[in-house]
C-alpha positions in Angstrom: -77.5 23.2 -152.1 -75.9 19.9 -153.1 -74.5 18.6 -149.8 -72.0 16.4 -151.5 -70.6 19.3 -153.5 -70.5 21.4 -150.3 -68.5 18.8 -148.4 -66.2 18.2 -151.3 -65.2 21.8 -152.0 -65.3 23.2 -148.4 -61.8 24.4 -147.3 -61.5 22.6 -144.0 -57.9 24.0 -143.3 -59.3 27.5 -143.8 -61.9 26.9 -141.1 -59.3 25.3 -138.9 -56.8 28.2 -139.0 -59.7 30.7 -138.5 -60.8 28.7 -135.4 -57.2 28.8 -134.1 -56.9 32.5 -134.6 -60.3 33.1 -132.7 -59.0 30.9 -129.8 -55.6 32.7 -129.8 -57.5 36.1 -129.7 -59.8 35.0 -126.9 -56.9 33.8 -124.7 -54.9 37.0 -125.2 -58.0 39.2 -124.6 -58.6 37.3 -121.4 -55.1 38.0 -120.2 -55.4 41.8 -120.8 -59.0 42.4 -119.6 -59.4 39.8 -116.8 -60.1 41.7 -113.6 -61.1 44.9 -115.4 -64.4 46.7 -114.6 -65.6 45.6 -118.0 -64.0 42.2 -118.9 -64.3 42.4 -122.7 -63.3 38.8 -123.2 -66.8 37.8 -122.0 -68.5 39.9 -124.6 -66.0 38.8 -127.2 -67.2 35.2 -126.8 -70.6 36.3 -127.8 -69.2 38.1 -130.8 -67.3 35.0 -131.9 -70.4 32.9 -131.6 -72.4 35.4 -133.7 -69.4 35.7 -136.1 -69.3 31.9 -136.7 -73.0 32.0 -137.4 -72.4 34.7 -140.0 -69.5 32.7 -141.5 -71.7 29.6 -141.9 -74.5 31.7 -143.3 -72.1 33.2 -145.9 -70.9 29.8 -146.8 -74.5 28.7 -147.6 -75.3 31.8 -149.7 -74.3 31.9 -153.4 -71.8 34.8 -153.7 -73.3 35.6 -157.1 -76.5 36.5 -155.3 -74.7 39.0 -153.0 -72.9 40.6 -155.9 -76.3 41.1 -157.7 -77.6 42.8 -154.6 -74.4 44.8 -153.8 -75.8 48.1 -155.1 -78.7 48.5 -152.7 -76.5 47.2 -149.8 -73.8 49.8 -150.9 -76.4 52.6 -150.9 -77.7 51.5 -147.5 -74.3 51.6 -146.0 -73.7 55.0 -147.4 -76.8 56.2 -145.6 -75.5 54.6 -142.4 -72.1 56.3 -142.8 -73.9 59.6 -143.2 -76.2 58.9 -140.3 -73.3 58.0 -138.0 -71.9 61.5 -138.3 -75.2 62.9 -136.9 -76.5 60.4 -134.3 -73.6 58.1 -133.5 -72.3 57.3 -130.0 -69.0 59.1 -129.6 -66.0 57.2 -128.2 -62.6 59.0 -127.6 -63.8 62.0 -129.7 -64.7 59.9 -132.8 -68.2 59.3 -134.2 -67.9 55.8 -135.5 -70.4 53.7 -133.5 -74.1 53.3 -133.4 -75.7 51.6 -130.3 -77.9 48.5 -130.9 -79.2 47.3 -127.6 -76.2 46.5 -125.4 -73.7 46.4 -128.3 -72.1 48.9 -130.6 -72.2 48.7 -134.4 -69.6 50.3 -136.7 -70.9 51.0 -140.2 -67.4 51.7 -141.5 -66.6 48.0 -140.9 -69.5 46.7 -143.1 -68.5 49.4 -145.7 -65.4 47.3 -146.4 -67.5 44.3 -147.1 -70.0 46.1 -149.4 -67.1 47.8 -151.3 -65.6 44.4 -152.0 -68.9 43.1 -153.4 -69.7 46.2 -155.5 -66.2 46.4 -157.0 -66.4 42.7 -157.9 -69.6 43.4 -159.9 -68.2 46.6 -161.4 -65.0 45.1 -162.7 -66.7 41.8 -163.8 -69.2 43.7 -166.0 -66.3 45.7 -167.5 -63.8 42.9 -167.7 -62.6 43.7 -171.2 -62.0 47.3 -170.4 -60.7 47.0 -166.8 -57.2 47.9 -167.9 -58.2 51.4 -169.2 -57.7 54.6 -167.3 -61.5 55.4 -167.6 -62.6 52.3 -165.8 -59.9 52.8 -163.1 -61.2 56.4 -162.6 -64.8 55.2 -162.4 -63.9 52.5 -159.9 -62.1 55.1 -157.8 -65.1 57.4 -157.9 -67.2 54.4 -156.6 -65.3 54.3 -153.4 -64.6 58.0 -153.0 -67.8 58.8 -151.1 -67.5 56.0 -148.5 -63.8 56.8 -148.0 -64.6 60.5 -147.4 -67.5 59.7 -145.0 -65.2 57.3 -143.0 -62.4 59.9 -143.0 -64.8 62.4 -141.7 -65.7 60.4 -138.5 -62.5 60.6 -138.3 -61.2 57.1 -139.1 -58.1 57.4 -141.2 -57.2 53.7 -140.6 -60.4 52.3 -142.0 -60.3 54.8 -144.9 -56.9 53.5 -145.8 -58.2 49.9 -145.6 -60.9 50.7 -148.2 -58.3 52.3 -150.4 -56.1 49.2 -150.1 -59.0 46.9 -151.0 -59.7 49.0 -154.1 -56.0 48.8 -155.1 -55.8 45.1 -154.7 -59.0 44.4 -156.6 -58.1 46.9 -159.3 -54.8 45.2 -159.9 -56.4 41.7 -159.9 -59.0 43.0 -162.4 -56.2 43.9 -164.8 -55.2 47.5 -164.1 -51.6 48.0 -165.0 -49.3 48.5 -162.0 -47.9 51.7 -163.3 -51.4 53.3 -163.1 -51.7 52.3 -159.4 -48.2 53.5 -158.6 -49.0 56.9 -160.3 -52.2 57.3 -158.3 -50.4 56.4 -155.1 -47.7 59.0 -155.8 -50.5 61.5 -156.6 -52.2 60.7 -153.3 -49.0 61.2 -151.3 -48.5 64.6 -153.0 -52.1 65.6 -152.1 -51.5 64.5 -148.5 -48.5 66.7 -148.3 -50.5 69.7 -149.7 -53.3 69.0 -147.1 -50.7 68.7 -144.4 -49.6 72.4 -145.0 -53.0 73.9 -145.7 -56.2 74.0 -143.9 -57.4 71.7 -141.0 -58.1 68.5 -143.0 -55.3 66.5 -141.3 -56.0 66.5 -137.6 -53.2 67.5 -135.2 -53.0 64.0 -133.6 -52.7 62.4 -137.1 -49.8 64.7 -137.9 -48.1 63.8 -134.6 -48.4 60.1 -135.4 -46.5 60.7 -138.7 -44.0 62.9 -137.0 -43.3 60.2 -134.4 -42.7 57.6 -137.2 -40.3 60.0 -139.0 -38.5 60.8 -135.7 -39.4 64.5 -135.8 -41.6 64.3 -132.7 -39.6 63.1 -129.7 -42.2 64.2 -127.1 -42.1 61.4 -124.5 -45.5 62.4 -123.0 -47.4 62.9 -126.2 -48.0 60.8 -129.4 -44.5 59.2 -129.1 -45.2 57.8 -125.6 -47.6 55.1 -126.8 -45.3 53.8 -129.5 -42.3 53.8 -127.0 -44.2 51.9 -124.4 -45.4 49.4 -127.0 -41.8 48.7 -128.1 -40.7 48.3 -124.5 -43.5 45.8 -123.8 -42.7 43.7 -126.9 -39.0 43.8 -126.3 -39.3 42.9 -122.7 -40.9 39.6 -123.6 -37.6 38.3 -125.0 -37.7 34.9 -126.7 -40.0 33.0 -124.4 -42.1 35.8 -123.0 -43.0 36.5 -119.3 -45.9 34.1 -119.4 -49.7 34.6 -119.6 -51.0 37.1 -117.1 -47.5 38.3 -116.3 -47.3 41.3 -118.6 -46.2 44.1 -116.3 -46.3 46.8 -119.0 -49.7 45.8 -120.4 -51.3 44.9 -117.1 -49.6 47.9 -115.4 -51.6 50.4 -117.5 -48.7 51.6 -119.6 -50.2 50.5 -122.9 -53.2 52.5 -124.3 -56.0 50.6 -126.0 -54.4 47.3 -124.9 -57.5 45.4 -125.9 -57.7 46.7 -129.5 -55.1 48.7 -131.3 -52.1 47.6 -129.2 -53.1 44.1 -128.3 -50.0 42.7 -130.2 -47.9 44.2 -127.4 -49.6 41.7 -125.0 -48.6 38.9 -127.4 -45.0 40.1 -127.4 -44.7 40.7 -123.7 -46.4 37.6 -122.5 -45.4 35.0 -125.2 -42.3 36.6 -126.5 -40.8 36.1 -129.9 -42.0 32.5 -130.0 -45.7 33.6 -129.5 -45.4 36.5 -132.1 -43.9 34.0 -134.6 -46.8 31.5 -133.9 -49.3 34.3 -134.5 -47.6 35.4 -137.7 -47.5 31.8 -139.0 -51.3 31.5 -138.3 -51.9 34.6 -140.4 -49.6 33.3 -143.2 -51.6 30.1 -143.2 -54.8 32.1 -143.5 -53.4 34.2 -146.3 -52.2 31.0 -148.1 -55.6 29.4 -148.0 -57.4 32.5 -149.2 -54.7 32.9 -151.9 -55.4 29.5 -153.2 -58.9 30.6 -154.0 -57.6 33.8 -155.7 -55.3 31.8 -157.9 -57.5 28.7 -158.5 -57.5 28.1 -162.3 -61.2 27.1 -162.4 -62.4 30.2 -160.5 -64.6 32.7 -162.2 -63.6 36.3 -162.4 -66.1 37.7 -159.9 -65.1 35.1 -157.3 -61.4 35.7 -157.8 -62.0 39.4 -157.3 -63.9 38.9 -154.1 -61.2 36.6 -152.7 -58.6 39.2 -153.7 -60.6 41.9 -151.8 -60.9 39.8 -148.7 -57.2 38.9 -148.8 -56.1 42.5 -149.2 -58.5 43.7 -146.4 -57.2 41.2 -143.8 -53.6 41.5 -144.9 -53.6 45.3 -144.6 -55.1 45.0 -141.1 -52.4 42.6 -140.0 -49.5 44.5 -141.6 -50.6 47.9 -140.3 -51.5 46.8 -136.8 -48.3 44.9 -136.2 -46.3 47.6 -137.9 -47.6 50.4 -135.7 -47.1 48.2 -132.6 -43.4 47.8 -133.4 -43.0 51.4 -134.6 -42.3 50.9 -138.3 -45.7 52.3 -139.4 -47.8 55.2 -138.1 -50.5 54.5 -135.6 -53.8 54.4 -137.5 -56.3 52.6 -135.2 -56.6 49.4 -137.1 -57.5 46.3 -135.1 -55.7 43.0 -135.4 -58.2 40.6 -137.1 -59.8 38.0 -134.8 -57.4 39.0 -131.9 -58.4 42.6 -131.0 -61.7 43.2 -129.1 -64.6 44.5 -131.2 -67.7 43.0 -132.5 -68.1 44.7 -135.9 -64.6 43.7 -137.1 -65.1 40.1 -135.9 -68.5 39.8 -137.7 -67.1 41.3 -141.0 -63.9 39.2 -140.9 -65.7 35.9 -140.2 -68.4 36.7 -142.8 -65.7 37.5 -145.3 -64.0 34.1 -144.7 -67.5 32.5 -145.1 -67.5 34.3 -148.5 -64.3 32.5 -149.5 -65.9 29.2 -148.6 -69.0 30.2 -150.7 -66.7 31.0 -153.7 -65.2 27.6 -153.4 -68.6 25.8 -153.1 -70.5 27.8 -155.8 -67.8 28.2 -158.4 -68.9 27.1 -161.9 -68.4 23.5 -162.7 -66.0 22.7 -165.6 -67.5 20.1 -167.9 -65.3 17.9 -170.2 
């Protein structure tokens, strides 16, 4: 690789904001797990270190190479998703994790990455026909199996992330917005049908929707978690109670305080100011990735990958914070680079490395 070209095209601000988010996440994780029997902040340091290695590795790899090999990677991940339903390590009643040594690996996380790569290749090869209903249908069939396997675990949150990635990339590929709106309405109608028939939608998933709609007021059931999360965030006020002084979070009132509901720790300890600072960091991250999506000299495949990465991270942020403040249903989606969890950290940092690879390996324009 031409080192001069690498240093010239490397997005240093993107690396900086990524590092700041990692630091922010480690500090918050320390405050919520320090003193616990299993202080996850120690293991998270290892995951961050491995994640940055994966980021730098992705930066060095030509993304065109990854797109060319996306098919076997996609098939391998499908096999892992099928295998996880049989031999996985169950946590809280869900079969999502496979043990590798002392760590747990989540194949549904890597599925998001491989879906981005295979869709980029699919839409690029059919660029002139990407606006047609046939190509849209074929692309939907391409993600149908991983979505179903992930949903079966059950993991509705990650299944929705994959669907969001598909929607964002399909739109960037040239699919008319009216087609995507029509499919979204069709999906909602199908969800309503499944709600009233059979056992496809789990009881706890129904309760989460009912809590959002205000039809479930059970203070000891599904609504309890959301209520406690809102209390914790609201109690932080403008300045927050200070690090290590979150009585709601540290007092055991918040479930999954290190993953799904870690944003409550930000609100309670750092207040409105800390929440705003975190949102600004994410906005900065989105802006840097968006510059790659909209770069005039970017090739179609690179633009699609960047759009997929942007959609993936943005969906995570919006859904996680939305469910913490009670405006979106609880879906078990981690907050990128802040929530504990190795698989999500590795995939997120590798994806950011892909953005750097796109900037470095984009075709040169000769005049």
